[in-house]
N, CA, C and O of each residue as an XYZ file, in Angstrom:
544
protein
N       0.501     -1.033      0.254
C      -0.117     -0.310     -0.050
C       0.732      1.108      0.090
O       0.346      2.230     -0.237
N       1.997      0.725      0.669
C       2.917      2.415      0.872
C       3.191      2.872     -0.548
O       3.182      4.078     -0.793
N       3.476      1.828     -1.660
C       4.197      1.933     -3.113
C       2.694      2.099     -4.170
O       1.915      1.292     -4.678
N       2.793      3.290     -4.154
C       1.731      3.487     -5.420
C       2.289      4.096     -6.670
O       3.069      5.048     -6.633
N       1.944      3.624     -7.596
C       2.828      4.124     -8.938
C       2.057      5.149     -9.707
O       0.883      5.399     -9.436
N       2.675      5.703    -10.606
C       2.243      7.029    -11.042
C       0.382      7.069    -11.527
O      -0.425      7.971    -11.301
N       0.169      5.798    -12.210
C      -1.057      5.593    -12.666
C      -1.742      5.969    -11.726
O      -2.647      6.712    -12.107
N      -1.720      5.764    -10.474
C      -2.808      5.449     -9.063
C      -2.828      7.211     -8.590
O      -3.720      7.714     -7.907
N      -1.543      8.002     -9.178
C      -1.544      9.218     -8.712
C      -2.308     10.245     -9.264
O      -2.657     11.328     -8.793
N      -2.527      9.663    -10.457
C      -2.848     10.630    -11.944
C      -4.324     10.348    -11.550
O      -5.117     11.287    -11.493
N      -4.657      9.249    -11.315
C      -5.949      9.047    -11.122
C      -7.053      9.444    -10.026
O      -8.283      9.450     -9.972
N      -5.900      9.797     -9.115
C      -6.761     10.456     -7.853
C      -7.028     11.897     -8.008
O      -6.598     12.671     -7.154
N      -7.553     12.233     -8.799
C      -8.060     13.798     -9.137
C      -8.572     14.602     -8.071
O      -8.449     15.824     -7.994
N      -9.130     13.886     -7.285
C     -10.287     14.817     -6.265
C      -9.503     15.018     -5.158
O      -9.834     15.899     -4.365
N      -8.176     14.123     -4.897
C      -7.432     14.397     -3.735
C      -6.270     15.646     -3.464
O      -5.347     15.970     -4.212
N      -6.637     16.212     -2.164
C      -5.849     17.699     -1.890
C      -4.403     17.477     -2.394
O      -3.790     16.547     -1.870
N      -3.760     18.233     -3.373
C      -2.450     18.037     -3.789
C      -1.184     18.161     -2.460
O      -0.027     17.754     -2.569
N      -1.720     18.756     -1.373
C      -0.936     18.964     -0.231
C      -0.684     17.661      0.658
O       0.290     17.255      1.292
N      -1.994     17.169      0.431
C      -1.778     15.605      1.144
C      -1.228     14.886      0.311
O      -0.379     14.253      0.939
N      -1.189     14.472     -1.208
C      -0.454     13.774     -2.050
C       0.932     13.671     -1.677
O       1.564     12.663     -1.362
N       1.427     15.249     -1.787
C       2.854     15.445     -1.445
C       3.551     14.874     -0.332
O       4.690     14.409     -0.367
N       2.826     14.939      0.607
C       3.026     14.861      2.285
C       3.375     12.886      2.123
O       4.376     12.307      2.546
N       2.148     12.238      1.370
C       2.390     10.656      1.234
C       3.314     10.348      0.489
O       3.819      9.250      0.720
N       3.857     11.123     -0.605
C       4.733     10.877     -1.414
C       5.912     11.071     -0.738
O       6.776     10.200     -0.844
N       6.093     11.934     -0.140
C       7.416     12.611      0.981
C       7.691     10.962      1.537
O       8.660     10.232      1.325
N       6.364     10.693      2.369
C       6.533      9.674      3.308
C       6.911      8.348      2.523
O       7.917      7.748      2.900
N       6.452      8.035      1.856
C       6.893      6.612      0.992
C       8.405      6.668      0.775
O       9.147      5.858      1.330
N       9.004      7.941     -0.298
C      10.263      8.111     -0.390
C      11.088      8.020      0.859
O      12.166      7.425      0.846
N      10.637      8.563      1.881
C      11.718      8.573      3.038
C      11.742      7.193      3.421
O      12.815      6.670      3.721
N      10.315      6.339      3.448
C      10.663      4.790      3.738
C      11.660      4.012      2.722
O      12.418      3.071      2.959
N      11.427      4.671      1.583
C      12.352      3.688      0.627
C      13.684      3.909      0.691
O      14.427      3.001      0.319
N      14.209      5.070      1.140
C      15.567      5.688      1.327
C      15.908      5.239      2.451
O      17.120      5.295      2.654
N      15.049      4.645      3.580
C      15.714      4.193      4.800
C      15.652      2.818      4.410
O      16.464      2.227      5.123
N      15.126      2.065      3.680
C      15.069      0.290      3.424
C      16.307      0.510      2.809
O      17.197     -0.111      3.390
N      16.759      1.271      1.692
C      18.060      0.865      0.785
C      19.082      1.253      1.493
O      20.199      1.037      1.022
N      18.957      1.940      2.834
C      20.279      2.498      3.538
C      21.102      3.738      2.904
O      22.234      4.027      3.291
N      20.591      4.258      2.152
C      20.804      5.648      1.487
C      20.007      6.792      1.914
O      19.528      7.655      1.179
N      19.908      6.697      3.296
C      18.781      7.735      3.678
C      19.606      9.109      3.715
O      20.754      9.095      4.160
N      18.956     10.436      3.192
C      19.312     11.588      2.678
C      19.167     12.336      4.897
O      18.246     12.101      5.679
N      20.218     13.020      5.112
C      20.108     13.181      6.458
C      19.162     14.636      6.552
O      19.288     15.642      5.854
N      18.344     14.421      7.474
C      17.329     15.827      7.338
C      17.579     16.325      8.653
O      18.357     15.903      9.508
N      16.680     17.425      8.676
C      16.758     18.375     10.067
C      15.758     17.229     10.927
O      14.784     16.596     10.519
N      16.451     17.245     12.344
C      16.102     16.562     13.273
C      14.585     17.280     13.369
O      14.409     18.497     13.301
N      13.548     16.298     13.535
C      12.173     16.583     13.790
C      11.602     16.361     15.398
O      11.486     15.376     16.127
N      11.412     17.313     15.489
C      10.592     17.590     17.076
C       9.490     17.786     17.556
O       8.696     18.654     17.191
N       9.303     16.790     18.643
C       7.599     16.526     18.749
C       7.154     17.837     19.417
O       7.876     18.564     20.099
N       5.902     18.024     19.129
C       5.094     19.445     19.698
C       5.212     19.432     21.476
O       5.097     20.470     22.128
N       5.396     18.426     21.943
C       5.177     18.204     23.491
C       6.784     19.269     23.743
O       6.848     20.104     24.646
N       7.732     19.054     22.940
C       9.177     19.379     23.296
C       9.101     21.031     22.763
O       9.752     21.934     23.289
N       8.330     21.175     21.816
C       8.307     22.804     21.543
C       7.348     23.375     22.040
O       7.583     24.562     22.263
N       6.317     23.027     22.325
C       5.378     23.613     23.654
C       5.896     24.028     24.520
O       5.898     25.224     24.811
N       6.666     22.808     25.368
C       7.146     23.170     26.536
C       8.213     24.040     26.669
O       8.169     24.925     27.524
N       9.424     23.870     25.738
C      10.225     25.486     25.732
C       9.732     26.460     25.521
O      10.083     27.450     26.163
N       8.805     26.543     24.614
C       8.261     28.005     24.412
C       7.492     28.614     25.486
O       7.760     29.722     25.950
N       6.165     27.593     26.022
C       5.807     28.001     27.490
C       6.644     28.009     28.661
O       6.313     28.768     29.572
N       7.697     27.279     28.799
C       8.370     27.742     29.810
C       9.444     29.125     29.687
O       9.731     29.733     30.718
N       9.877     29.461     28.656
C      10.555     30.333     28.568
C       9.601     31.585     28.884
O       9.960     32.415     29.719
N       8.491     31.697     28.263
C       7.503     32.498     28.168
C       7.299     33.015     29.686
O       7.367     34.155     30.145
N       7.024     31.764     30.307
C       6.577     31.860     31.876
C       7.781     32.567     32.525
O       7.661     33.324     33.488
N       8.907     32.278     31.951
C      10.108     32.816     32.955
C      10.422     34.035     32.618
O      10.715     34.828     33.512
N      10.426     34.403     31.385
C      10.282     35.778     31.305
C       9.239     36.538     31.672
O       9.698     37.672     31.814
N       8.147     36.541     31.893
C       7.116     37.067     32.344
C       7.167     37.064     33.992
O       6.693     38.018     34.608
N       7.647     36.165     34.541
C       8.080     36.309     35.982
C       8.918     37.172     36.494
O       8.752     37.937     37.444
N      10.012     36.980     35.682
C      11.092     38.082     35.521
C      10.853     39.565     35.627
O      11.515     40.413     36.226
N       9.547     39.706     34.772
C       9.408     41.129     34.181
C       8.662     41.558     35.665
O       8.954     42.455     36.456
N       7.718     40.667     35.697
C       6.667     40.992     36.764
C       7.080     41.223     38.428
O       6.547     41.921     39.290
N       8.146     40.412     38.466
C       9.058     40.918     40.017
C       9.880     41.743     39.702
O      10.547     42.100     40.673
N      10.208     42.328     38.564
C      11.069     43.821     38.239
C       9.795     44.728     38.946
O       9.916     45.372     39.988
N       8.600     44.628     38.162
C       7.815     45.734     38.384
C       7.539     45.948     39.781
O       7.541     47.063     40.303
N       7.192     44.360     40.659
C       6.852     44.810     41.874
C       8.075     45.106     42.773
O       7.903     45.390     43.959
N       9.208     45.049     42.268
C      10.528     45.507     43.122
C      11.218     44.464     44.049
O      12.059     44.669     44.924
N      10.607     43.197     43.607
C      11.315     42.150     44.720
C      12.983     42.171     44.159
O      13.517     42.493     43.098
N      13.490     41.628     45.529
C      15.072     41.313     45.069
C      15.478     40.110     44.219
O      14.727     39.136     44.171
N      16.568     40.132     43.583
C      16.965     39.299     42.681
C      16.892     37.886     43.070
O      16.320     37.047     42.373
N      17.403     37.654     44.051
C      16.998     36.096     44.780
C      15.485     35.468     44.784
O      15.124     34.322     44.518
N      14.706     36.645     45.188
C      13.240     36.206     45.124
C      13.047     36.182     43.503
O      12.798     35.053     43.081
N      13.114     37.224     42.497
C      12.817     36.994     41.534
C      13.383     35.880     40.486
O      12.798     35.725     39.414
N      14.200     35.330     40.722
C      14.573     33.948     40.087
C      14.334     32.837     40.422
O      14.078     31.868     39.708
N      14.423     32.928     41.851
C      13.610     31.561     42.380
C      12.132     31.356     41.921
O      11.643     30.287     41.555
N      11.587     32.406     41.992
C       9.989     32.476     41.287
C       9.897     31.947     39.550
O       9.102     31.238     38.933
N      11.243     32.761     39.144
C      11.215     32.517     37.724
C      11.310     31.017     37.226
O      10.672     30.562     36.276
N      12.324     30.231     38.118
C      12.997     28.906     37.739
C      11.396     27.907     38.204
O      10.919     27.062     37.447
N      10.878     28.220     39.394
C       9.672     27.516     39.764
C       8.623     27.553     38.558
O       8.180     26.533     38.029
N       8.205     29.152     38.109
C       7.043     29.114     37.138
C       7.707     28.174     35.784
O       7.111     27.403     35.032
N       9.184     28.575     35.809
C      10.080     27.937     34.214
C       9.520     26.211     34.605
O       8.826     25.550     33.832
N       9.898     25.833     35.657
C       9.589     23.990     35.459
C       8.050     23.844     35.262
O       7.610     23.053     34.428
N       7.195     24.651     36.075
C       6.041     24.139     36.122
C       5.436     24.431     34.450
O       4.500     23.763     34.012
N       5.810     25.024     33.997
C       5.138     25.742     32.375
C       5.747     24.876     31.547
O       5.278     24.662     30.429
N       6.821     24.295     31.970
C       7.927     22.994     31.057
C       6.564     21.692     30.817
O       5.977     21.303     29.808
N       6.468     21.325     32.243
C       5.560     20.078     32.654
C       4.197     20.790     31.656
O       3.904     20.263     30.582
N       3.534     21.882     32.115
C       2.449     22.014     31.123
C       2.511     21.966     29.951
O       1.541     21.384     29.466
N       3.438     22.426     29.033
C       3.724     22.433     28.128
C       4.184     21.652     27.131
O       4.252     21.874     25.922
N       4.619     20.319     28.042
C       4.754     19.156     27.423
C       3.401     18.359     27.337
O       3.112     17.792     26.283
N       2.785     18.320     28.142
C       1.476     17.486     28.324
C       0.345     18.102     27.451
O      -0.525     17.358     26.998
N       0.328     19.749     27.142
C      -0.335     20.245     26.139
C       0.232     19.724     24.712
O      -0.544     19.181     23.926
N       1.472     19.884     24.425
C       2.164     19.498     22.964
C       1.790     17.750     22.790
O       1.456     17.266     21.709
N       1.908     17.032     23.934
C       1.451     15.775     23.261
C       0.012     15.715     22.851
O      -0.325     15.204     21.783
N      -0.884     16.267     23.747
C      -1.838     16.075     23.182
C      -2.220     16.673     22.081
O      -2.929     16.058     21.286
N      -1.901     17.719     21.883
C      -1.817     18.558     20.530
C      -1.260     17.249     19.385
O      -1.913     16.737     18.476
N       0.017     16.982     19.769
C       0.391     16.035     18.738
C      -0.527     14.999     18.500
O      -0.781     14.787     17.314
N      -1.160     14.209     19.458
C      -1.788     13.219     19.104
C      -3.265     13.459     18.323
O      -3.787     12.638     17.569
N      -3.673     14.445     18.592
C      -4.824     14.955     17.919
C      -4.429     15.323     16.413
O      -5.286     15.000     15.591
N      -3.328     15.918     15.929
C      -2.916     16.052     14.806
C      -2.602     15.079     14.234
O      -2.694     15.188     13.011
N      -2.103     13.711     14.763
C      -1.460     12.559     14.100
C      -3.018     11.709     13.946
O      -3.210     11.106     12.890
N      -3.943     11.689     14.866
C      -5.268     10.612     14.250
C      -5.940     11.364     13.404
O      -6.577     10.813     12.506
N      -5.923     13.244     13.570
C      -6.479     13.504     12.003
C      -5.940     13.273     10.721
O      -6.586     13.045      9.698
N      -4.447     13.362     10.867
C      -4.064     13.121      9.295
C      -3.870     11.461      9.226
O      -3.062     10.983      8.430
N      -4.552     10.736      9.986
C      -4.200      9.389      9.794
C      -5.946      9.061      9.377
O      -6.161      8.237      8.488
N      -6.853      9.593      9.910
C      -8.110      9.441      9.421
C      -8.425     10.242      8.220
O      -9.249      9.679      7.498
N      -7.958     11.546      7.734
C      -7.808     11.883      6.043
C      -7.016     11.196      5.126
O      -7.303     11.134      3.930
N      -5.828     10.569      5.729
C      -5.226     10.085      4.638
C      -5.933      8.741      4.195
O      -5.873      8.240      3.072
N      -6.613      8.255      5.292
C      -7.388      6.427      5.030
C      -8.848      6.777      4.382
O      -9.383      5.884      3.725
N      -9.647      8.266      4.561
C     -10.677      8.532      4.157
C     -10.335      8.811      2.499
O     -11.008      8.506      1.514
N      -9.061      9.490      2.588
C      -8.677      9.995      0.994
C      -8.091      8.489      0.204
O      -8.297      8.448     -1.009
N      -7.566      7.591      0.671
C      -6.936      6.712      0.133
C      -8.288      5.579      0.166
O      -7.943      4.432     -0.118
N      -9.106      5.680      0.338
C     -10.455      4.630      0.034
C     -11.522      5.464     -0.525
O     -12.655      4.984     -0.554
N     -11.295      6.770     -1.021
C     -12.064      7.588     -2.135
C     -11.331      7.023     -3.275
O     -11.810      6.643     -4.344
N     -10.172      7.020     -2.923
C      -9.312      6.619     -4.487
C      -9.445      5.187     -4.965
O      -9.578      4.729     -6.100
N      -9.380      4.667     -3.891
C      -9.944      2.970     -4.436
C     -11.195      2.833     -4.621
O     -11.248      1.927     -5.454
N     -12.547      3.236     -4.316
C     -14.019      3.369     -4.938
C     -13.567      3.895     -6.123
O     -13.808      3.149     -7.072
N     -12.949      5.001     -6.433
C     -12.876      5.330     -7.748
C     -12.201      4.419     -8.755
O     -12.754      4.115     -9.812
N     -11.112      4.032     -8.442
C     -10.839      2.821     -9.228
C     -11.689      1.612     -9.139
O     -11.646      0.710     -9.976
N     -12.235      1.617     -8.406
C     -13.090      0.248     -8.798
C     -14.284      0.564     -9.431
O     -14.836     -0.414     -9.936
N     -14.848      1.616     -9.559
C     -15.893      2.336    -10.462
C     -15.487      2.573    -11.789
O     -16.190      2.411    -12.786
N     -14.393      2.939    -11.758
C     -13.641      3.123    -13.029
C     -13.246      1.673    -13.819
O     -13.333      1.613    -15.046
N     -12.864      0.671    -13.121
C     -12.693     -0.838    -13.473
C     -14.266     -1.340    -13.778
O     -14.500     -2.138    -14.685
N     -15.342     -0.769    -12.899
C     -16.566     -1.402    -13.115
C     -17.100     -1.037    -14.539
O     -17.475     -1.949    -15.276
N     -17.155      0.441    -15.007
C     -17.599      0.467    -16.163
C     -16.666      0.235    -17.369
O     -17.037      0.582    -18.490
N     -15.707     -0.226    -17.211
C     -14.828     -0.451    -18.079
C     -15.171     -2.019    -18.758
O     -15.181     -2.435    -19.917
N     -15.454     -2.684    -17.364
C     -15.971     -3.746    -17.507
C     -17.309     -4.208    -17.983
O     -17.492     -5.263    -18.591
N     -18.211     -3.359    -17.670
C     -19.416     -3.193    -18.120
C     -19.761     -2.910    -19.584
O     -20.678     -3.444    -20.208
N     -18.644     -1.726    -20.181
C     -18.534     -1.443    -21.368
C     -18.267     -2.507    -22.176
O     -18.881     -2.649    -23.234
N     -17.241     -3.444    -21.734
C     -16.660     -4.369    -22.447
C     -17.657     -5.488    -22.563
O     -17.911     -5.814    -23.723
N     -18.193     -6.057    -21.739
C     -19.470     -6.858    -21.861
C     -20.809     -6.668    -22.601
O     -21.525     -7.582    -23.011
N     -21.046     -5.314    -22.715
C     -22.061     -4.933    -23.514
C     -21.982     -4.839    -25.199
O     -22.903     -4.712    -26.007
N     -20.295     -4.969    -25.451
C     -20.221     -5.052    -26.915
C     -20.152     -5.836    -27.232
O     -20.083     -6.006    -28.449
């Protein structure tokens, strides 16, 4: 199923081109990994890691900013900033993992739906050809 020839790609006219490009890229990556000539790519980071980094840094910066506005001493500001950094790293990681799961499930269901439409389109095309041949 992972290998689809050009005829199948051309017959799938009603599929979103972006989805087709993503699927082609995935199949080419799988082929290159099987043959051992994988092209090095930028390391993919999960959404959990990205969310935790962004949320943690944002919380730390805001904590430092608010502590400075309140006039707290440096030790208090940095201890609160480190605490909020750790708290929001955990919150961001959990939120990112949930978002990553939702995105993956949505992409899987969309791909399955699209491939089933292609298969039904191909079957309908084959049926009309066989009906046409039998009627002659």
